[in-house]
SEPA-169131 format. One record per residue (C-alpha): z, y, x. Coordinates in steps of 0.1 Angstrom, whole numbers, padded with zeros to 4 digits, always signed. Layout:
REM SEPA-169131
ZYX;...
***
This chain:
REM SEPA-169131
+0390+1254+0966;+0405+1229+0991;+0442+1226+0999;+0438+1256+1024;+0424+1278+0995;+0453+1265+0973;+0477+1278+0998;+0459+1310+1001;+0462+1316+0963;+0500+1310+0966;+0501+1332+0998;+0483+1360+0980;+0510+1362+0954;+0537+1363+0980;+0521+1389+1002;+0512+1412+0974;+0548+1417+0964;+0562+1415+1000;+0537+1439+1017;+0528+1462+0989;+0559+1464+0968;+0588+1457+0992;+0600+1424+0978;+0621+1399+0999;+0607+1364+1003;+0633+1338+0993;+0627+1301+0998;+0624+1278+0969;+0656+1261+0958;+0657+1222+0956;+0649+1209+0921;+0685+1198+0916;+0705+1228+0904;+0733+1242+0925;+0765+1234+0906;+0751+1242+0873;+0761+1215+0847;+0740+1232+0820;+0708+1221+0837;+0694+1187+0847;+0667+1202+0869;+0657+1236+0880;+0633+1244+0853;+0623+1281+0862;+0623+1303+0891;+0652+1323+0881;+0677+1294+0881;+0690+1300+0916;+0695+1337+0908;+0716+1330+0878;+0749+1343+0895;+0731+1377+0900;+0721+1380+0863;+0757+1370+0852;+0773+1392+0879;+0793+1362+0893;+0776+1362+0927;+0799+1361+0957;+0799+1398+0971;+0801+1383+1006;+0768+1362+1002;+0733+1373+1011;+0723+1369+0976;+0745+1398+0965;+0722+1421+0984;+0690+1409+0967;+0672+1437+0948;+0635+1429+0948;+0627+1392+0954;+0596+1370+0953;+0590+1332+0958;+0573+1301+0947;+0598+1278+0931;+0595+1239+0925;+0604+1233+0889;+0608+1202+0868;+0607+1203+0829;+0620+1169+0817;+0651+1165+0797;+0672+1193+0783;+0660+1224+0765;+0627+1227+0784;+0614+1191+0781;+0576+1185+0786;+0579+1148+0794;+0566+1134+0761;+0536+1159+0761;+0524+1151+0796;+0491+1132+0794;+0484+1140+0757;+0468+1174+0766;+0454+1190+0797;+0480+1215+0806;+0515+1201+0802;+0533+1190+0835;+0568+1177+0844;+0566+1191+0879;+0549+1224+0886;+0552+1254+0909;+0564+1286+0895;+0553+1319+0912;+0577+1347+0904;+0589+1381+0912;+0624+1396+0904;+0641+1428+0901;+0680+1429+0901;+0689+1463+0888;+0660+1480+0905;+0626+1485+0887;+0622+1474+0851;+0594+1471+0824;+0570+1497+0834;+0567+1487+0871;+0568+1450+0863;+0539+1453+0839;+0519+1475+0863;+0523+1452+0892;+0513+1421+0873;+0482+1438+0858;+0472+1450+0893;+0476+1416+0910;+0456+1397+0883;+0429+1422+0877;+0426+1436+0912;+0437+1410+0939;+0426+1379+0920;+0398+1396+0903;+0404+1382+0868;+0381+1401+0843;+0402+1423+0821;+0382+1413+0789;+0395+1378+0794;+0432+1389+0790;+0456+1393+0760;+0493+1405+0761;+0520+1397+0737;+0554+1413+0733;+0586+1408+0714;+0582+1418+0677;+0620+1419+0670;+0643+1397+0648;+0662+1411+0618;+0687+1383+0615;+0700+1391+0650;+0696+1428+0648;+0671+1431+0675;+0644+1458+0673;+0608+1454+0683;+0600+1461+0719;+0578+1491+0712;+0585+1503+0748;+0566+1474+0763;+0537+1480+0738;+0534+1515+0748;+0534+1505+0785;+0505+1482+0780;+0485+1509+0761;+0491+1533+0790;+0478+1508+0815;+0446+1505+0795;+0449+1473+0774;+0431+1476+0741;+0454+1478+0710;+0439+1447+0694;+0448+1427+0725;+0485+1437+0724;+0502+1412+0700;+0537+1411+0685;+0555+1377+0682;+0591+1366+0673;+0619+1348+0690;+0601+1315+0695;+0573+1330+0717;+0586+1363+0731;+0622+1360+0737;+0630+1338+0767;+0660+1317+0773;+0668+1294+0801;+0691+1270+0782;+0715+1267+0755;+0736+1294+0771;+0730+1320+0799;+0707+1349+0808;+0680+1358+0784;+0659+1386+0770;+0626+1398+0754;+0594+1389+0773;+0558+1399+0775;+0533+1374+0783;+0497+1376+0797;+0472+1351+0781;+0437+1341+0794;+0408+1332+0774;+0388+1304+0793;+0356+1312+0772;+0353+1350+0772;+0329+1374+0755;+0347+1373+0721;+0378+1384+0703;+0402+1355+0698;+0435+1373+0692;+0443+1347+0666;+0444+1319+0692;+0471+1335+0713;+0502+1313+0710;+0484+1288+0689;+0484+1259+0713;+0447+1265+0720;+0435+1248+0752;+0410+1277+0756;+0437+1305+0753;+0466+1300+0774;+0496+1319+0787;+0494+1324+0825;+0522+1349+0833;+0556+1355+0816;+0574+1387+0822;+0610+1386+0811;+0633+1415+0807;+0668+1401+0813;+0691+1422+0790;+0714+1397+0774;+0734+1365+0780;+0734+1338+0752;+0770+1328+0745;+0783+1294+0734;+0788+1307+0699;+0752+1317+0697;+0758+1354+0700;+0741+1377+0725;+0760+1398+0750;+0745+1427+0770;+0744+1420+0807;+0759+1445+0831;+0725+1455+0845;+0688+1451+0835;+0667+1428+0856;+0632+1415+0856;+0623+1377+0859;+0587+1368+0859;+0571+1334+0862;+0534+1322+0866;+0525+1286+0869;+0504+1280+0901;+0485+1251+0883;+0474+1275+0854;+0465+1302+0878;+0444+1279+0900;+0426+1267+0868;+0417+1303+0860;+0406+1310+0896;+0384+1279+0897;+0369+1285+0862;+0383+1252+0849;+0397+1248+0813;+0420+1220+0823;+0447+1222+0850;+0438+1185+0858;+0403+1195+0867;+0414+1217+0895;+0419+1207+0933;+0456+1203+0927;+0447+1171+0908;+0412+1158+0915;+0423+1143+0949;+0449+1124+0931;+0425+1111+0905;+0403+1099+0934;+0433+1081+0949;+0444+1066+0917;+0410+1051+0910;+0409+1038+0946;+0443+1020+0944;+0435+1007+0909;+0404+0989+0921;+0367+0989+0914;+0370+0979+0878;+0390+1011+0870;+0367+1036+0851;+0365+1072+0864;+0385+1101+0849;+0365+1119+0822;+0389+1144+0810;+0390+1132+0774;+0421+1136+0750;+0430+1124+0715;+0408+1101+0696;+0381+1106+0723;+0404+1088+0747;+0406+1057+0726;+0415+1034+0756;+0440+1059+0769;+0425+1057+0804;+0423+1095+0808;+0458+1098+0795;+0469+1073+0820;+0452+1093+0849;+0471+1125+0838;+0505+1108+0833;+0503+1091+0867;+0491+1121+0887;+0517+1144+0871;+0546+1119+0874;+0540+1110+0911;+0541+1146+0920;+0575+1150+0902;+0587+1117+0917;+0577+1128+0952;+0592+1162+0951;+0625+1151+0933;+0632+1122+0956;+0626+1144+0987;+0651+1169+0971;+0678+1141+0969;+0674+1132+0931;+0668+1095+0929;+0661+1073+0899;+0695+1062+0884;+0715+1057+0855;+0728+1091+0844;+0718+1127+0841;+0688+1138+0862;+0687+1105+0878;+0682+1088+0844;+0654+1112+0835;+0637+1105+0868;+0640+1068+0861;+0622+1073+0828;+0595+1093+0846;+0589+1065+0871;+0589+1038+0845;+0564+1057+0823;+0542+1060+0852;+0546+1023+0861;+0537+1013+0825;+0504+1033+0825;+0495+1022+0859;+0500+0985+0854;+0492+0982+0817;+0464+1008+0811;+0446+1010+0845;+0456+0973+0855;+0468+0984+0888;+0487+0959+0910;+0524+0964+0916;+0530+0988+0945;+0500+1009+0936;+0521+1039+0925;+0537+1046+0959;+0503+1046+0977;+0496+1079+0960;+0526+1098+0978;+0505+1107+1010;+0479+1123+0988;+0507+1144+0970;+0521+1154+1003;+0486+1164+1016;+0479+1185+0985;+0513+1202+0983;+0520+1208+1020;+0497+1225+1044;+0520+1225+1073;+0548+1201+1088;+0578+1201+1065;+0606+1178+1054;+0585+1162+1027;+0561+1151+1053;+0587+1136+1073;+0603+1118+1044;+0572+1104+1027;+0577+1068+1040;+0612+1066+1026;+0600+1081+0993;+0574+1053+0990;+0601+1027+0997;+0623+1041+0969;+0594+1042+0945;+0585+1005+0953;+0621+0992+0950;+0624+1010+0915;+0591+0996+0904;+0599+0962+0913;+0633+0965+0895;+0615+0978+0863;+0589+0951+0862;+0617+0925+0866;+0635+0941+0837;+0605+0940+0815;+0602+0902+0819;+0640+0899+0812;+0636+0922+0782;+0606+0902+0768;+0628+0870+0770;+0655+0888+0750;+0630+0900+0724;+0616+0864+0720;+0651+0850+0716;+0660+0876+0690;+0629+0870+0671;+0635+0833+0670;+0671+0838+0656;+0662+0863+0629;+0661+0837+0602;+0632+0851+0583;+0642+0887+0585;+0614+0912+0591;+0635+0939+0605;+0643+0939+0644;+0680+0949+0650;+0685+0985+0662;+0715+0975+0683;+0695+0949+0703;+0666+0975+0708;+0691+1002+0720;+0709+0977+0743;+0675+0969+0759;+0667+1005+0762;+0701+1015+0777;+0708+0985+0799;+0674+0974+0810;+0655+1006+0808;+0631+0991+0783;+0608+1018+0768;+0613+1022+0731;+0576+1028+0722;+0567+0996+0740;+0595+0978+0723;+0582+0990+0688;+0548+0979+0698;+0558+0945+0708;+0578+0937+0677;+0551+0952+0654;+0526+0928+0670;+0549+0899+0658;+0547+0913+0623;+0583+0927+0624;+0595+0961+0617;+0620+0980+0639;+0652+0991+0623;+0645+1028+0630;+0674+1041+0611;+0700+1023+0633;+0680+1031+0664;+0678+1067+0655;+0715+1068+0648;+0724+1051+0681;+0701+1076+0699;+0717+1105+0682;+0752+1094+0692;+0741+1090+0728;+0724+1123+0729;+0758+1141+0722;+0765+1150+0758;+0790+1177+0764;+0778+1196+0796;+0806+1221+0793;+0840+1219+0809;+0873+1237+0810;+0860+1251+0844;+0829+1265+0827;+0846+1280+0798;+0870+1299+0821;+0841+1311+0841;+0822+1323+0810;+0853+1341+0797;+0858+1359+0829;+0821+1370+0830;+0827+1390+0800;+0853+1413+0818;+0837+1416+0852;+0819+1449+0844;+0853+1462+0830;+0871+1450+0862;+0845+1468+0885;+0845+1499+0862;+0883+1502+0867;+0879+1501+0904;+0898+1469+0909;+0890+1455+0943;+0879+1419+0950;+0906+1395+0957;+0915+1391+0993;+0917+1353+0998;+0920+1351+1035;+0957+1341+1034;+0945+1307+1022;+0935+1301+1059;+0968+1314+1072;+0989+1283+1081;+1001+1268+1114;+1019+1239+1131;+1055+1245+1137;+1074+1232+1167;+1084+1201+1149;+1048+1192+1143;+1048+1201+1106;+1025+1225+1089;+1038+1258+1078;+1024+1276+1048;+1040+1310+1043;+1044+1325+1007;+1020+1353+0999;+1033+1386+0986;+1009+1401+0959;+1005+1424+0931;+0990+1417+0897;+0957+1436+0894;+0945+1423+0861;+0954+1400+0831;+0927+1383+0812;+0936+1370+0777;+0913+1360+0748;+0881+1381+0752;+0892+1407+0776;+0916+1426+0798;+0951+1432+0786;+0980+1453+0800;+1005+1425+0796;+1011+1390+0782;+1040+1375+0765;+1059+1342+0771;+1037+1313+0760;+1004+1330+0763;+0977+1313+0784;+0959+1338+0806;+0940+1345+0838;+0958+1364+0865;+0941+1384+0892;+0961+1394+0924;+0950+1419+0950;+0954+1388+0974;+0962+1352+0972;+0968+1321+0993;+0954+1298+0966;+0922+1279+0976;+0896+1280+0947;+0875+1250+0939;+0845+1253+0964;+0825+1231+0986;+0836+1199+0970;+0874+1205+0976;+0899+1207+0947;+0917+1240+0940;+0952+1245+0952;+0982+1237+0929;+1015+1256+0930;+1033+1285+0912;+1043+1322+0917;+1075+1340+0909;+1082+1377+0899;+1103+1397+0925;+1124+1408+0895;+1129+1373+0883;+1126+1350+0914;+1142+1319+0897;+1115+1318+0870;+1084+1297+0881;+1049+1304+0867;+1030+1272+0875;+0993+1278+0884;+0970+1254+0863;+0936+1262+0878;+0921+1285+0902;+0885+1298+0901;+0864+1323+0920;+0843+1345+0898;+0822+1373+0912;+0847+1380+0941;+0877+1378+0919;+0901+1349+0923;+0914+1339+0887;+0947+1319+0885;+0951+1304+0850;+0987+1302+0839;+1007+1298+0807;+1033+1326+0810;+1069+1314+0812;+1080+1350+0808;+1064+1384+0802;+1038+1395+0827;+1022+1430+0832;+0998+1446+0854;+1015+1459+0885;+1041+1432+0887;+1051+1423+0923;+1050+1385+0928;+1053+1358+0955;+1028+1329+0956;+1038+1295+0968;+1014+1266+0974;+1021+1229+0965;+1022+1221+1002;+1019+1184+0999;+0988+1186+0978;+0973+1213+1001;+0979+1192+1031;+0965+1162+1016;+0933+1180+1007;+0931+1192+1042;+0935+1157+1056;+0907+1144+1033;+0884+1174+1041;+0887+1170+1078;+0883+1132+1074;+0850+1138+1053;+0836+1158+1082;+0844+1132+1107;+0829+1104+1083;+0796+1125+1081;+0795+1127+1119;+0802+1090+1125;+0777+1079+1099;+0749+1099+1117;+0761+1086+1151;+0759+1050+1138;+0728+1051+1114;+0708+1078+1130;+0698+1113+1123;+0680+1104+1092;+0713+1102+1073;+0718+1131+1051;+0747+1142+1029;+0739+1140+0992;+0773+1151+0979;+0811+1151+0985;+0843+1157+0967;+0877+1161+0983;+0910+1157+0964;+0946+1150+0974;+0945+1113+0968;+0910+1103+0980;+0876+1114+0993;+0841+1107+0981;+0810+1110+1002;+0773+1104+0991;+0747+1099+1018;+0711+1088+1021;+0706+1053+1034;+0681+1026+1024;+0706+0999+1015;+0745+0993+1013;+0762+0991+1047;+0769+0958+1061;+0804+0945+1069;+0799+0950+1106;+0788+0987+1100;+0817+0994+1077;+0841+0980+1103;+0823+1001+1131;+0826+1032+1110;+0864+1028+1104;+0869+1021+1142;+0848+1052+1152;+0870+1074+1130;+0902+1058+1139;+0894+1066+1175;+0890+1103+1167;+0922+1102+1148;+0942+1085+1175;+0927+1109+1200;+0944+1138+1180;+0914+1161+1188;+0918+1198+1180;+0898+1213+1151;+0881+1246+1160;+0874+1270+1132;+0858+1304+1137;+0839+1330+1116;+0803+1338+1129;+0774+1358+1115;+0753+1333+1096;+0722+1337+1116;+0742+1330+1149;+0760+1300+1131;+0729+1284+1120;+0716+1284+1156;+0742+1261+1169;+0726+1227+1180;+0736+1198+1157;+0750+1221+1130;+0752+1203+1097;+0748+1222+1063;+0742+1212+1027;+0721+1231+1001;+0747+1259+0993;+0745+1297+0994;+0767+1305+1024;+0786+1337+1028;+0778+1359+1058;+0797+1357+1080;+0802+1320+1077;+0830+1297+1088;+0821+1270+1115;+0842+1240+1117;+0840+1218+1148;+0859+1187+1157;+0868+1183+1194;+0844+1209+1209;+0853+1246+1212;+0829+1268+1192;+0824+1290+1223;+0810+1259+1242;+0787+1251+1213;+0773+1286+1214;+0767+1283+1252;+0753+1249+1249;+0781+1234+1272;+0790+1205+1248;+0785+1172+1266;+0793+1151+1237;+0781+1148+1201;+0805+1166+1178;+0811+1171+1141;+0800+1208+1135;+0795+1221+1100;+0795+1253+1080;+0824+1250+1057;+0846+1273+1036;+0872+1245+1030;+0907+1242+1045;+0911+1219+1075;+0937+1204+1097;+0942+1218+1132;+0946+1184+1149;+0929+1151+1136;+0961+1130+1142;+0976+1141+1109;+0949+1119+1092;+0970+1090+1105;+0947+1062+1093;+0914+1058+1074;+0901+1029+1051;+0869+1027+1032;+0880+1012+0998;+0845+1014+0981;+0810+1015+0992;+0781+1009+0969;+0746+1022+0962;+0747+1047+0933;+0709+1050+0933;+0680+1036+0954;+0685+1052+0988;+0719+1068+0981;+0753+1053+0989;+0788+1064+0979;+0817+1059+1001;+0853+1063+0986;+0880+1064+1012;+0916+1069+1016;+0939+1082+1044;+0974+1081+1057;+0999+1060+1038;+0974+1048+1013;+0951+1035+1041;+0980+1018+1058;+0989+1001+1025;+0953+0987+1021;+0956+0976+1059;+0987+0957+1055;+0972+0937+1026;+0943+0928+1048;+0965+0920+1079;+0988+0897+1060;+0962+0872+1045;+0954+0854+1077;+0991+0856+1089;+1002+0837+1058;+0974+0812+1061;+0977+0803+1098;+1014+0808+1108;+1041+0780+1106;+1071+0797+1087;+1097+0784+1063;+1084+0777+1028;+1108+0800+1012;+1097+0828+1033;+1061+0820+1028;+1065+0822+0991;+1085+0854+0993;+1059+0870+1015;+1031+0856+0993;+1047+0873+0962;+1051+0905+0981;+1015+0904+0993;+1003+0896+0957;+1023+0927+0944;+1006+0948+0972;+0971+0935+0963;+0977+0943+0927;+0987+0978+0934;+0959+0982+0960;+0933+0969+0934;+0947+0993+0908;+0945+1022+0932;+0909+1014+0941;+0899+1011+0904;+0916+1044+0896;+0898+1061+0924;+0864+1047+0913;+0870+1056+0877;+0881+1092+0888;+0850+1096+0908;+0828+1086+0879;+0846+1112+0857;+0846+1137+0885;+0809+1131+0894;+0799+1137+0857;+0808+1174+0861;+0799+1179+0898;+0762+1175+0905;+0759+1165+0942;+0744+1188+0966;+0710+1181+0983;+0694+1195+1016;+0663+1217+1015;+0641+1231+1041;+0637+1268+1048;+0600+1274+1039;+0590+1296+1012;+0577+1268+0992;+0602+1243+1008;+0590+1208+1000;
***
């Protein structure tokens, strides 16, 4: 089975569900989760469909129409709940990166059809012998009050599976959960015996390399809440997953995933780049692999696959979250490459073309990016090897200053690990070779303290709260919130923006764990109106601020603290200043200054994106953005930080567009039509259909006809924008730095803030080169120092705010549109 046959195995799965069972083919999501802080990486095929399971999907989006879906999803299990990193290499079936073949039903078919289709595909289309297969099902859990899934057992009996091959298991093996919270449910698994001709039911779920799970069918019935309880979902769904790597091992008659054509070309490439003295891969594990050469082969082959796919999807080695995990993956691969196989520095990146050849059978974005991926791996490897040298010097100095102590300080070890990325297992080995023990107690304590990462936020808790009442809202016939008034603003005759108040009716009040007819003064609640002019936090833009008043009490203000969109409903969080009840008539008023400032920053962000591509080339891709009233942040792909000349040129290009006071055209188009506009920029988001197109300087009608004679900023965007660019007034980049290899972050300000920064810069040469009275020089110097201090303080605050903001907002990344979109 070569790469063509590998693609055929994947294609057979897709075509089976598409052609024979009416499933819709959906492209793989990138490995970075879309706006889900509970996950570091996409670790299962269902991640991108989580809004459907929870009932929070935007009813205007294409996803809301999904019923039967099939795809092949790129997955990474490293860090978080599902973490296979430490097991990779030790055995012959664990991976950090893998492909998950899956089919889904969202409120369509359920257990009986799912089991029948899976059995038909395996034993019919793939021709896998029935006597090699076992199935497991959920045996119940008394502590949680969950009954055994006898329905699924009966289904397998009716299909023809022998009773002694249908086995019950508990929560650990047959109740699937995506993370600490979220959709979950009982599952039934299909296991394969690599040997055959025997009864080995006792080896199912026993970590035997001969009897392995190949397909998991999850019946989504519940959502795991933050308090550990289970809540029934509003509709039953099916989520199945089968690892391509294990399937190929079965089809090729191999006991190890690493003996298949997915890995053997990589092993040949590893040996080639390591040199003639590197022994061949023999497939040994444990004590038989005393030199750890075979483990090194498996680690390097697995990790280079993960690195290649992650970097292609915009996750680069870095210092926090998923980026930190990827850095650990890279450094683990480098260690095994240089220390076990004795490969020369730079060998790891030379494997990237082989990975691309195996994974991709046709031209895709991964093929186009493989050279830049190699550069990123080389840069990070060189940095790690330099850190190892520096770390060894720190270790030697510490050992010399221990004054006879035989315990290496845990604080020093942890500092080396955190700041230099020094692997802890290597550190332990090095100090033990010197006859010194590691202070494991202190080290474990520091590691535990560091591990206490709170992925939840006030936003998430609000969303979870609202999810509980969504079925009740829909059952009461409460219509989705009309939020089109957020776009209804204009330029007055005096050149000022006019934001009209919005007349609305309270449709629902959410307090505590559900809907209430009214709330009293002082209670915190969520308010849903029939319509609203408030913008919800979307597309990187902060939510609006403001207040509303009751028509019967127009002098009493109800300040709006947060605004969130949940399953088509806009939830306004308030602390009631007087009694509120369902049916109240209100008027909503925006904080016009805050809204206008966000519009300024958002339009400026689009112009910045456009100018970067004009200056640096089409290879520049957006990796994330955030727009608030006081600044904008833009992350983009670039090999190194911008030069002084490039920064000056970017600012000049943007100021030219500002001074030109160009019109901003906004139009709603069918998504398919919008995506056909030449030069359109998108990020990896699920866009509604129809979608809003924002064009700076060129009418959208001209774009559709192909009549635009100049490059223009054209993006799909749900945000609020200026009508003319002149309102931006000024633009200054206050910070630009690489946040990871190959990714830079710009923080910029506009308007009065930008002018303040510009004044500081302009005054410095004036004071140095102009003949003026000394008293005036000193007075101006003092004023300049004051401006510098306030400017520096502002820049520091913006950078700190961005660090805090970025922790809760994973940046977006781009993705191609193929089914397995590498």
